[in-house]
RODO-2510 file (C-alpha; in nm, 4 decimals, decimal comma):
residues 300
     n   res          X          Y          Z
     1     m     0,7026     2,2487    -0,3732
     2     v     0,7825     1,9297    -0,1802
     3     t     1,0970     1,7601    -0,3062
     4     v     1,2014     1,3965    -0,2756
     5     t     1,5566     1,3292    -0,3896
     6     s     1,6891     1,0033    -0,5272
     7     d     2,0256     0,8835    -0,6508
     8     k     1,9661     1,0184    -1,0005
     9     k     1,7264     1,3117    -0,9817
    10     n     1,4896     1,5079    -0,7659
    11     i     1,1315     1,3912    -0,7484
    12     t     0,8780     1,6663    -0,6845
    13     l     0,5209     1,6808    -0,5617
    14     d     0,3927     2,0099    -0,6988
    15     p     0,1523     2,2303    -0,4978
    16     e    -0,1491     2,1585    -0,7181
    17     f    -0,0969     1,7824    -0,6784
    18     l    -0,0678     1,8278    -0,3008
    19     r    -0,3962     2,0205    -0,2942
    20     r    -0,5682     1,7384    -0,4794
    21     l    -0,4127     1,4763    -0,2519
    22     a    -0,5370     1,6657     0,0536
    23     r    -0,8956     1,6042    -0,0613
    24     l    -0,8479     1,2265    -0,0574
    25     k    -0,8777     0,9797     0,2309
    26     l    -0,7270     0,6344     0,2749
    27     e    -0,9932     0,3691     0,3245
    28     t    -0,9865     0,0260     0,4845
    29     r    -1,2281    -0,2619     0,4377
    30     m    -1,1698    -0,4058     0,7847
    31     i    -1,3472    -0,3335     1,1113
    32     l    -1,1242    -0,1042     1,3089
    33     g    -1,0437    -0,1593     1,6717
    34     g    -0,8470     0,1490     1,7673
    35     v    -0,8601     0,3204     2,1024
    36     m    -0,8517     0,6853     1,9967
    37     k    -1,1381     0,8561     1,8203
    38     g    -1,0059     0,9802     1,4889
    39     e    -1,1064     1,0810     1,1402
    40     k    -1,1799     0,7392     0,9935
    41     r    -1,5263     0,5914     0,9954
    42     s    -1,5413     0,2383     1,1298
    43     k    -1,7872    -0,0344     1,0420
    44     k    -1,8053    -0,1087     1,4137
    45     y    -2,1118     0,0289     1,5840
    46     g    -2,0565     0,2346     1,8941
    47     t    -2,2055     0,5281     2,0777
    48     s    -2,0772     0,8383     1,9017
    49     v    -2,3011     1,1208     1,7863
    50     e    -2,3835     1,0016     1,4338
    51     f    -2,6869     0,7747     1,4008
    52     a    -2,6391     0,4672     1,1821
    53     d    -2,9202     0,2106     1,2135
    54     y    -3,1533     0,0150     1,4424
    55     r    -3,1515    -0,3419     1,5711
    56     d    -3,3813    -0,5457     1,7937
    57     y    -3,3410    -0,4999     2,1673
    58     h    -3,1845    -0,7930     2,3550
    59     r    -3,1835    -0,8526     2,7278
    60     g    -2,8888    -0,6733     2,8839
    61     d    -2,8678    -0,3935     2,6233
    62     d    -2,8276    -0,0366     2,7459
    63     l    -3,1794     0,1024     2,7949
    64     r    -3,0575     0,4562     2,7264
    65     y    -3,0482     0,3782     2,3539
    66     l    -3,4007     0,2458     2,3178
    67     d    -3,6123     0,4402     2,0700
    68     w    -3,9334     0,5104     2,2562
    69     n    -4,0965     0,6783     1,9572
    70     i    -4,0771     0,3540     1,7605
    71     y    -4,2066     0,1617     2,0620
    72     a    -4,5062     0,3941     2,0809
    73     r    -4,5907     0,3204     1,7164
    74     l    -4,5006    -0,0485     1,6881
    75     e    -4,4946    -0,1685     2,0499
    76     r    -4,1561    -0,3260     1,9824
    77     f    -3,8205    -0,2392     2,1336
    78     f    -3,5512    -0,1181     1,8944
    79     l    -3,2018    -0,0075     1,9904
    80     k    -3,0365     0,2896     1,8219
    81     l    -2,6933     0,2226     1,6686
    82     f    -2,4284     0,4855     1,6044
    83     q    -2,1155     0,4772     1,3899
    84     e    -1,7828     0,5428     1,5545
    85     e    -1,5085     0,7549     1,4064
    86     e    -1,1824     0,5727     1,4796
    87     d    -0,8240     0,6293     1,3821
    88     l    -0,6639     0,4256     1,1062
    89     t    -0,3119     0,2847     1,1202
    90     v    -0,1371     0,2996     0,7822
    91     h     0,1951     0,1395     0,6892
    92     v     0,3807     0,2144     0,3663
    93     l     0,6502    -0,0389     0,2696
    94     v     0,8913     0,0552    -0,0089
    95     d     1,1213    -0,1881    -0,1908
    96     t     1,4700    -0,0381    -0,2286
    97     s     1,6500    -0,3494    -0,3550
    98     a     1,8928    -0,3393    -0,6475
    99     s     1,6314    -0,4476    -0,9013
   100     m     1,4344    -0,1318    -0,8207
   101     q     1,7251     0,0767    -0,9527
   102     t     1,6653    -0,0494    -1,3068
   103     g     1,4425     0,1154    -1,5628
   104     d     1,4170     0,4609    -1,7150
   105     p     1,3200     0,6333    -1,4924
   106     p     1,4380     0,3947    -1,2170
   107     k     1,1544     0,2075    -1,0513
   108     v     1,2744     0,3213    -0,7094
   109     d     1,2163     0,6867    -0,8076
   110     h     0,8596     0,6031    -0,8998
   111     a     0,8125     0,4047    -0,5781
   112     r     0,9468     0,6876    -0,3617
   113     k     0,7163     0,9424    -0,5183
   114     l     0,4203     0,7095    -0,4781
   115     a     0,5141     0,6476    -0,1135
   116     a     0,5464     1,0216    -0,0476
   117     a     0,2040     1,0895    -0,1986
   118     l     0,0274     0,8131    -0,0027
   119     s     0,1997     0,9239     0,3172
   120     y     0,0869     1,2820     0,2591
   121     i    -0,2748     1,1683     0,2271
   122     g    -0,2565     0,9711     0,5505
   123     l    -0,0836     1,2442     0,7498
   124     t    -0,3214     1,5102     0,6211
   125     n    -0,6167     1,3065     0,7480
   126     l    -0,4562     1,2430     1,0892
   127     d    -0,4092     0,8698     1,0292
   128     r    -0,1307     0,7057     1,2282
   129     l     0,1315     0,6322     0,9638
   130     s     0,4690     0,4634     0,9326
   131     l     0,7031     0,4266     0,6367
   132     t     0,9597     0,1469     0,6095
   133     t     1,2076     0,0405     0,3406
   134     f     1,3187    -0,3151     0,2676
   135     s     1,5471    -0,5194     0,0426
   136     d     1,7326    -0,8281     0,1702
   137     q     1,6073    -0,7305     0,5149
   138     l     1,3846    -0,4702     0,6713
   139     g     1,5478    -0,1299     0,6424
   140     k     1,4991     0,1986     0,8199
   141     g     1,1505     0,2930     0,9261
   142     t     0,9634     0,5621     1,1144
   143     h     0,7613     0,5272     1,4294
   144     l     0,3871     0,5791     1,3955
   145     l     0,3435     0,9447     1,3009
   146     r     0,0322     1,1586     1,3075
   147     g    -0,0252     1,4956     1,1414
   148     r     0,1039     1,6819     0,8389
   149     a     0,3944     1,8292     1,0363
   150     h     0,5641     1,4870     1,0163
   151     l     0,5849     1,4924     0,6364
   152     a     0,9459     1,6115     0,6649
   153     t     1,0328     1,2921     0,8556
   154     i     0,8861     1,0811     0,5739
   155     l     1,0746     1,2765     0,3089
   156     d     1,4018     1,2553     0,5000
   157     l     1,3740     0,8769     0,5145
   158     l     1,2944     0,8537     0,1435
   159     n     1,5850     1,0861     0,0630
   160     d     1,8362     0,9010     0,2774
   161     a     1,7344     0,5408     0,2122
   162     e     2,0102     0,3442     0,0425
   163     t     1,9214     0,1321    -0,2583
   164     g     2,0813    -0,2025    -0,3366
   165     g     2,0974    -0,5566    -0,2125
   166     r     1,9021    -0,8675    -0,3032
   167     t     1,5308    -0,8890    -0,2348
   168     n     1,4299    -1,1180     0,0504
   169     f     1,0598    -1,0539     0,0686
   170     l     0,9793    -1,3222     0,3266
   171     e     1,2399    -1,2165     0,5833
   172     s     1,1474    -0,8515     0,5392
   173     m     0,7783    -0,9173     0,5971
   174     k     0,8539    -1,1374     0,8983
   175     s     1,0571    -0,8558     1,0519
   176     f     0,7880    -0,6008     0,9737
   177     s     0,5177    -0,8147     1,1363
   178     t     0,7342    -0,8483     1,4468
   179     r     0,7914    -0,4725     1,4598
   180     h     0,4252    -0,3777     1,4053
   181     h     0,1700    -0,5932     1,5846
   182     s    -0,1432    -0,3819     1,5443
   183     r    -0,3692    -0,4331     1,2456
   184     g    -0,3699    -0,1683     0,9794
   185     l    -0,3850    -0,0712     0,6155
   186     v    -0,0591    -0,1758     0,4473
   187     f     0,0664    -0,0511     0,1101
   188     v     0,3515    -0,2609    -0,0321
   189     i     0,5321    -0,0871    -0,3202
   190     s     0,7639    -0,3263    -0,5034
   191     d     0,8534    -0,4888    -0,8329
   192     f     0,7970    -0,8241    -0,6553
   193     l     1,0913    -0,9798    -0,8385
   194     d     1,1453    -1,2440    -0,5734
   195     p     0,9155    -1,5224    -0,6993
   196     v     1,0497    -1,7776    -0,4505
   197     n     0,9603    -1,5769    -0,1397
   198     v     0,6833    -1,3380    -0,2446
   199     k     0,3824    -1,5543    -0,1670
   200     e     0,5084    -1,6682     0,1722
   201     g     0,5985    -1,3101     0,2558
   202     i     0,2527    -1,1868     0,1629
   203     k     0,0912    -1,4604     0,3725
   204     r     0,3085    -1,3607     0,6689
   205     l     0,1951    -1,0002     0,6282
   206     k    -0,1674    -1,1118     0,6071
   207     y    -0,1254    -1,3199     0,9259
   208     n    -0,1789    -1,0059     1,1370
   209     n    -0,5134    -0,9496     0,9601
   210     n    -0,3868    -0,6401     0,7827
   211     d    -0,5797    -0,4888     0,4950
   212     i    -0,3192    -0,4999     0,2172
   213     l    -0,2791    -0,3343    -0,1213
   214     l     0,0070    -0,4602    -0,3392
   215     l     0,1348    -0,1838    -0,5671
   216     h     0,3333    -0,3580    -0,8405
   217     v     0,5792    -0,1195    -1,0089
   218     l     0,7505    -0,2283    -1,3300
   219     d     0,9335    -0,0621    -1,6160
   220     r     0,7460    -0,0838    -1,9463
   221     t     1,0374    -0,2718    -2,1069
   222     e     1,0002    -0,5482    -1,8459
   223     l     0,6580    -0,6185    -1,9917
   224     d     0,7486    -0,5619    -2,3544
   225     p     1,1267    -0,5775    -2,4119
   226     e     1,2639    -0,4565    -2,7422
   227     l     1,5897    -0,6511    -2,7388
   228     r     1,7183    -0,8145    -3,0525
   229     g     2,0417    -0,9988    -3,1303
   230     d     2,3168    -1,1170    -2,8934
   231     w     2,3334    -0,9766    -2,5393
   232     a     2,5190    -1,0299    -2,2141
   233     l     2,2520    -0,9688    -1,9480
   234     t     2,3568    -0,8938    -1,5886
   235     d     2,1310    -0,9758    -1,2940
   236     s     2,1000    -0,6475    -1,1046
   237     e     2,0924    -0,8206    -0,7653
   238     t     2,3295    -1,1169    -0,7990
   239     g     2,5691    -0,9790    -1,0607
   240     e     2,5368    -1,3024    -1,2583
   241     v     2,5940    -1,2587    -1,6311
   242     v     2,3998    -1,4626    -1,8848
   243     e     2,4726    -1,4498    -2,2573
   244     v     2,1624    -1,4840    -2,4707
   245     s     2,0679    -1,4628    -2,8327
   246     v     1,7333    -1,2822    -2,8408
   247     s     1,5096    -1,4313    -3,1071
   248     p     1,1399    -1,3665    -3,1732
   249     k     1,0601    -1,7027    -3,0138
   250     l     1,2604    -1,6189    -2,7002
   251     l     1,0797    -1,2868    -2,6691
   252     s     0,7456    -1,4588    -2,7135
   253     d     0,8302    -1,7126    -2,4428
   254     y     0,9437    -1,4346    -2,2091
   255     k     0,6238    -1,2344    -2,2535
   256     r     0,4122    -1,5450    -2,2015
   257     r     0,5913    -1,6278    -1,8772
   258     m     0,5695    -1,2680    -1,7548
   259     v     0,1945    -1,2584    -1,8176
   260     a     0,1569    -1,5917    -1,6382
   261     y     0,3548    -1,4617    -1,3389
   262     l     0,1467    -1,1447    -1,3149
   263     d    -0,1788    -1,3389    -1,3469
   264     d    -0,0655    -1,5823    -1,0793
   265     l     0,0269    -1,3031    -0,8376
   266     r    -0,3005    -1,1207    -0,9046
   267     t    -0,5024    -1,4396    -0,8508
   268     f    -0,3092    -1,5215    -0,5336
   269     a    -0,3800    -1,1752    -0,3940
   270     r    -0,7488    -1,2013    -0,4803
   271     k    -0,7809    -1,5383    -0,3042
   272     l    -0,6351    -1,3860     0,0131
   273     g    -0,8697    -1,0900    -0,0101
   274     l    -0,5906    -0,8433    -0,0899
   275     g    -0,5844    -0,5548    -0,3315
   276     y    -0,3474    -0,5661    -0,6271
   277     v    -0,2657    -0,2971    -0,8840
   278     l     0,0007    -0,3024    -1,1551
   279     t     0,1530     0,0214    -1,2779
   280     t     0,4519     0,1128    -1,4924
   281     t     0,6980     0,3977    -1,4541
   282     d     0,5772     0,5682    -1,7715
   283     v     0,2400     0,6345    -1,6023
   284     p     0,2685     0,9577    -1,3992
   285     v     0,2162     0,9035    -1,0267
   286     e    -0,0410     1,1837    -1,0317
   287     d    -0,2540     1,0017    -1,2902
   288     f    -0,2096     0,6659    -1,1198
   289     i    -0,3319     0,7898    -0,7820
   290     l    -0,6073     1,0255    -0,8947
   291     k    -0,7484     0,8016    -1,1674
   292     e    -0,6515     0,4371    -1,1173
   293     l    -0,5920     0,3973    -0,7433
   294     v    -0,9212     0,5599    -0,6476
   295     v    -1,1034     0,2833    -0,8367
   296     t    -0,9618     0,0190    -0,5996
   297     g    -1,1619     0,1538    -0,3061
   298     f    -0,8538     0,2146    -0,0929
   299     l    -0,8886     0,5870    -0,1623
   300     r    -1,1906     0,8096    -0,1777
***
């Protein structure tokens, strides 16, 4: 059994879940441009062994790939096309800011388990993979790793990563883009509770032409709070205390604004051509990956 520890409890990936994860592959919608031949099929046509399609011959094309059988039948020149198998670069970014410590279970526990599972899929399929944490700035991260033997490195980082600090999504994404120049498939796991900087940070991440999936992790009570009466609410990141009297109208206004924020973020992601999925900590990571995440097309 693979174990990921957090501040409050151990998070486990049981053997049966690992076996099911090993049958999955991470998928990208972009045309790859890697150098090494790997396990991931590219949309780019090359000269590997698997036939893909034909196209008309143009002056200067390599005559070795002309299909003479078709020429004999149609008296037209057609060039054989083949699909390349290229390696995929995968980055997993995990929010470890103070707001991720809230919830029952804490959102950061859910995020760590999700990150471990996605990393396992990538490493099992020989993708080049990195994992990086962030909060007010970019945190610790791995180099690009390849192969299942590096799973221990991923788990060590998840185990040791400190949680806390205010979220600065823009600065973190700027630093990440500076650290990793090559295009890749990027999973961002966060509660995205930094409305001032989130959009600019996402645009900065998209600037490198990455294929991005935003994995929005919230506690169920953040969507549907059950508070009633007088409360002193403490901001988990700033420490600011606000005294409120929770009335039905206040709850209604809160839910309306939360729905509007989620819709706005989802629409923003769609306009940029990004993937976006919302999940809550009461949904088991196993169910989320095997049932919901596969539907997005980023897994198959």
